[in-house]
C-alpha positions in Angstrom: -16.3 10.9 21.5 -14.1 12.4 24.2 -11.3 14.8 23.2 -7.7 13.4 23.1 -5.2 16.0 24.4 -2.5 14.4 22.3 -4.1 15.8 19.1 -3.5 19.5 18.4 -5.6 20.8 15.5 -3.8 23.5 13.5 -6.1 26.4 12.7 -4.1 27.4 9.6 -7.1 29.1 8.0 -7.3 32.7 6.8 -8.7 34.5 9.8 -10.1 34.2 13.3 -13.7 34.0 12.1 -13.0 31.0 10.0 -11.0 29.5 12.8 -13.8 30.0 15.3 -16.3 28.4 12.9 -14.1 25.3 12.7 -13.7 25.2 16.5 -17.5 25.5 17.0 -18.0 22.7 14.4 -15.6 20.4 16.2 -17.1 21.2 19.6 -16.0 18.8 22.4 -14.2 16.6 19.9 -11.0 18.7 20.2 -9.4 20.3 23.3 -6.1 21.7 21.9 -5.6 24.1 19.0 -2.6 25.7 17.3 -2.6 29.3 16.0 0.2 30.1 13.7 2.0 33.1 12.3 -0.2 33.2 9.2 -3.2 34.1 11.3 -1.5 36.7 13.5 -2.8 39.6 11.3 -6.2 37.9 10.9 -7.1 38.2 14.6 -5.0 35.3 15.9 -4.4 36.7 19.4 -8.1 37.5 19.7 -9.0 34.0 18.7 -6.5 32.7 21.3 -8.4 34.6 24.0 -11.7 33.2 22.7 -10.4 29.7 22.9 -9.1 30.0 26.4 -12.4 31.4 27.5 -14.0 28.3 26.0 -11.7 26.1 28.1 -9.5 25.1 25.2 -5.7 24.7 25.3 -3.8 27.0 23.0 -0.4 26.5 21.2 0.8 29.8 19.7 3.2 28.9 16.9 5.2 32.1 16.3 8.7 30.5 15.7 10.3 33.7 17.2 13.8 34.4 16.1 15.6 37.7 16.9 18.2 39.1 19.2 17.9 38.0 22.8 16.3 41.2 24.3 13.7 41.4 21.5 12.7 37.8 22.0 12.6 38.2 25.8 10.3 41.3 25.4 8.0 39.5 22.9 7.6 36.5 25.1 7.0 38.6 28.2 4.1 40.2 26.3 2.7 36.9 25.1 3.0 35.4 28.5 0.3 37.7 29.7 -2.2 35.6 27.6 -3.3 32.3 29.1 -1.3 30.3 26.5 0.0 26.7 26.9 2.7 26.4 24.3 4.9 29.0 22.4 7.5 28.2 19.7 10.8 29.9 19.2 13.7 28.8 16.9 16.0 26.4 18.6 19.1 28.6 18.8 20.3 28.4 22.4 20.5 32.2 22.8 16.9 32.5 21.6 15.7 29.7 23.9 17.3 31.3 26.9 15.8 34.7 26.2 12.3 33.1 25.7 12.6 31.3 29.1 13.6 34.5 30.7 10.7 36.3 29.1 8.0 33.9 30.2 9.0 34.4 33.9 7.1 32.4 36.4 4.1 31.7 34.1 3.1 28.2 33.0 3.8 29.0 29.4 5.9 26.1 27.8 8.7 27.2 25.5 9.1 24.8 22.5 12.2 25.0 20.3 11.9 24.4 16.6 14.7 22.1 15.4 14.4 22.0 11.6 11.1 22.7 9.9 9.3 19.5 8.6 8.9 21.2 5.2 12.7 21.1 4.7 15.0 18.4 3.5 18.8 18.3 2.9 18.6 20.2 -0.4 16.7 23.0 1.4 19.4 23.2 4.1 22.0 23.4 1.4 20.3 26.3 -0.2 20.1 28.0 3.2 23.9 27.5 3.7 23.3 25.3 6.8 26.2 23.0 7.5 26.5 19.7 5.8 25.5 16.5 7.5 22.6 14.1 7.9 19.4 16.1 8.7 18.4 13.7 11.5 21.7 14.2 13.3 21.4 18.0 12.9 17.9 17.8 14.4 19.2 15.7 17.3 22.0 18.1 18.1 19.7 21.2 17.9 17.2 19.5 20.3 20.0 18.6 22.8 21.3 22.2 22.8 17.8 23.6 23.1 17.1 21.4 26.2 20.3 22.5 27.8 19.3 26.1 27.2 16.0 25.5 29.1 13.4 24.6 26.5 10.4 22.7 27.8 10.2 20.7 24.6 11.0 20.7 20.9 9.2 20.6 17.6 10.5 17.8 15.4 9.3 15.5 12.7 8.0 12.0 13.7 11.1 10.6 12.1 13.4 12.2 14.6 11.2 11.8 17.7 12.6 8.4 18.8 16.2 9.7 18.6 15.3 12.8 20.6 13.4 10.8 23.2 16.5 8.7 23.8 18.6 11.8 24.7 19.4 12.0 28.4 18.6 15.7 28.2 15.0 14.9 26.9 13.9 13.4 30.3 10.7 15.2 31.3 10.6 17.2 28.1 7.9 17.5 25.5 8.1 16.4 21.8 5.5 17.9 19.5 5.4 16.6 16.0 3.9 18.4 13.0 4.0 16.8 9.6 1.5 14.2 10.7 -0.7 12.8 8.0 -3.3 10.1 8.5 -3.0 7.2 6.1 -4.2 8.1 2.6 -4.0 11.9 3.0 -1.9 14.3 1.0 1.5 15.3 2.3 1.0 18.9 0.9 4.2 20.9 1.4 5.5 18.7 4.2 8.5 16.5 3.3 9.2 14.5 6.5 5.7 13.1 7.3 4.3 10.1 9.1 1.1 8.7 10.6 -0.2 9.5 14.1 0.7 5.9 15.2 4.2 6.2 14.0 4.7 9.6 15.7 3.4 8.6 19.1 5.1 5.2 19.1 8.4 7.1 18.4 8.0 9.3 21.5 5.8 12.2 20.5 3.6 13.7 23.3 1.4 15.6 20.9 0.8 15.5 17.1 -0.2 18.5 15.1 -2.7 18.0 12.2 -4.1 20.8 10.1 -5.2 20.4 6.5 -6.4 16.8 6.7 -8.9 18.1 9.2 -10.0 21.6 8.1 -9.9 20.7 4.4 -11.9 17.6 4.9 -15.5 17.4 3.6 -16.5 16.3 7.2 -13.9 17.7 9.7 -15.6 15.9 12.6 -15.3 12.5 11.0 -11.6 13.3 10.1 -10.9 14.1 13.8 -12.7 11.0 15.0 -10.6 8.9 12.6 -7.4 10.3 14.1 -8.7 9.8 17.7 -9.6 6.2 16.9 -6.1 5.6 15.7 -4.6 7.3 18.8 -6.9 5.3 21.1 -5.5 2.0 19.7 -1.9 2.9 20.5 
């Protein structure tokens, strides 16, 4: 079954060796992988190099957040790798610094709006201003686009609202928190199915545990691709 570039498989395993074993097992079924912060000390950048040499696309999910110059320097260093997507937090100053850091490379800067593991109670604990979480996501997305972000990370439940923004024209929407029907939500709180996410405007969906924790990861991937093919 041919790979569907809309599916990004999250390699949220312990180290690069485990990640590489999963990639080899999935073979040509998957063309796009996410490497997150949790694997950075376990050989994540080395794995990113391996994947690009295999012809795979790579999404480096670092969620960078720091003063502008530090973010710019970090992104300039990462832009030397043949990466496709890189995440930073959606604060406009951070986004502008990341865009400056990537220079004239093809690296796409994606801004994180509000993590899909968070709900209104979590935002209250973090002293983030009151208001409906969907409206806050929408405003953060709009400001990130104005700051130069190539796309945003948002839950499937906010994708349609973001896609309707005038500032979202030509921009990417990538949705984590996607769970095929019948699978566990785990620590995600704003989840939805692949069909729901894509119909609401997502360009890419990110799926991790329902694949790498499955007894048969290849079958799990094929089930998701069958669902995507029907959209």
